[in-house]
C-alpha positions as MATLAB code, in Angstrom:
seq = 'MSTENAATFDCPECDVTAPSTSVPYDSLGYVVCPVCGYAGTPSAGGSPSLEGPPSAGD';
ca = [
      95.549   91.863  150.068;
      95.984   91.428  146.339;
      93.785   89.521  143.960;
      95.053   88.288  140.630;
      92.498   87.408  137.971;
      94.151   85.731  135.013;
      92.531   86.214  131.613;
      91.105   83.006  130.176;
      89.916   81.761  126.801;
      86.528   79.983  126.795;
      85.923   78.039  123.580;
      82.302   78.227  122.370;
      82.673   74.957  120.442;
      84.197   72.485  122.908;
      83.777   74.357  126.242;
      87.493   74.210  127.119;
      88.837   76.953  129.381;
      92.521   77.811  129.098;
      94.748   80.675  130.221;
      94.863   83.229  127.415;
      98.671   83.203  127.495;
      98.705   79.540  126.406;
      96.247   79.897  123.498;
      97.695   80.282  119.966;
      96.634   82.979  117.519;
      96.497   82.822  113.717;
      98.376   85.151  111.369;
      95.585   87.758  111.555;
      95.557   87.732  115.355;
      92.398   85.683  115.904;
      92.376   83.124  118.697;
      92.596   79.399  117.828;
      91.353   76.784  120.315;
      94.212   74.456  121.317;
      91.807   71.490  121.653;
      89.335   71.591  118.748;
      90.912   74.164  116.411;
      87.992   76.627  116.576;
      89.075   79.976  115.084;
      87.478   83.062  116.612;
      86.996   85.047  113.401;
      84.364   87.763  112.925;
      80.970   86.657  111.642;
      80.036   87.372  108.022;
      76.827   89.163  109.050;
      78.600   92.404  109.900;
      80.896   92.586  106.897;
      80.639   95.561  104.546;
      78.929   95.238  101.184;
      81.091   94.599   98.143;
      78.978   97.066   96.139;
      80.441  100.010   98.041;
      78.705  102.821   99.884;
      75.267  103.984   98.724;
      75.298  106.945   96.372;
      73.406  110.198   96.981;
      70.858  109.228   94.308;
      69.809  105.992   96.073;
];
């Protein structure tokens, strides 16, 4: 008995569910919703600081 679980994409914006093989990706490899155009990019909250790493004197 074999079970096949296909990977799916669940859009957080419009609640569409689609097989991951039919969902397009942008040039950076992030998923793009085929219905509403939502782009699954990383949030800005976890991005590194532009000032660079803290120095030893900080």
